[in-house]
C-alpha positions in Angstrom: 90.1 142.0 119.0 86.4 141.1 118.9 85.4 137.6 119.8 83.8 135.4 117.1 80.0 135.3 117.1 78.6 131.9 118.0 75.0 131.2 116.8 72.4 130.5 119.4 71.1 127.5 117.5 72.5 124.0 116.6 74.5 123.7 113.5 73.8 120.7 111.3 76.8 118.5 110.6 76.4 116.1 107.7 78.5 113.0 107.6 78.7 111.3 104.2 78.5 107.5 104.8 80.5 105.0 102.9 79.3 102.3 100.5 80.6 98.7 100.8 81.2 95.6 98.7 81.6 92.2 100.4 83.9 89.8 98.5 83.9 86.1 99.4 85.4 84.3 96.3 88.7 84.3 94.5 87.9 86.7 91.8 88.4 90.1 90.2 85.8 92.6 91.4 85.3 96.1 89.9 83.9 97.8 93.0 83.5 101.3 91.4 84.0 102.9 88.0 85.3 106.4 88.0 86.7 108.6 90.8 86.1 108.0 94.5 87.7 107.4 97.9 88.9 104.0 99.3 88.2 104.0 103.0 88.9 100.5 104.5 89.6 97.0 103.5 88.4 94.7 106.3 89.4 91.0 106.6 86.3 89.3 108.0 87.7 85.8 107.4 91.3 85.1 106.4 91.9 83.0 103.3 93.8 79.7 103.6 96.4 78.0 101.5 99.3 79.3 99.5 99.3 82.5 97.5 96.9 84.4 99.8 96.5 88.0 98.7 94.3 90.9 98.1 95.4 93.4 95.5 93.8 96.8 95.0 94.0 98.8 91.8 93.1 102.4 90.7 91.5 100.9 87.6 88.4 99.2 86.3 90.5 96.1 85.5 93.1 94.0 87.3 95.9 96.1 85.9 97.1 99.7 85.8 98.0 101.7 88.9 98.4 99.4 91.9 97.2 101.0 95.2 98.5 98.1 97.3 98.8 94.4 97.9 98.3 92.5 101.2 99.8 89.0 101.3 98.6 86.6 104.0 95.9 88.9 105.4 95.0 88.1 109.0 91.4 87.8 110.2 90.2 90.9 111.9 92.7 93.2 110.1 91.4 96.6 108.9 93.6 98.3 106.4 92.7 102.0 106.4 93.5 104.0 103.3 91.3 107.2 103.1 92.8 107.9 99.7 91.4 109.1 96.4 91.4 107.0 93.2 90.7 108.4 89.8 89.9 105.6 87.3 88.0 103.1 89.3 88.4 100.6 92.2 89.2 97.0 91.4 90.0 94.3 93.9 91.7 91.0 93.1 91.4 88.2 95.7 93.5 85.0 95.5 94.1 82.0 97.7 95.3 78.5 97.2 92.6 76.7 99.2 89.7 78.7 100.6 88.9 82.3 99.7 88.7 84.9 102.4 85.8 87.2 103.2 86.6 90.9 102.7 84.6 94.1 103.0 85.7 97.1 101.0 84.4 100.5 102.2 84.5 103.3 99.6 82.6 106.3 98.2 
């Protein structure tokens, strides 16, 4: 069996980077309209108070197909998804006292 031919020059490898959206208030944020990929949800600062949560939707509104909900997110947590969404990416952040600081990575 012949061996594969390996080129004698470097092969360019392209890495597509991710976009991001930083959320620092209790709000509904449409991060992206249309199809894409959710990479990470990073908790930079944890929210305080009761009812702390971050809810992720495959939608352009705060309804429809729920991707996930994290209650009482901990500072420094990184939730890795690497999943496709079809309709859009919407994040709902809620807290009883002080909102957290979250970074959403997507493309």
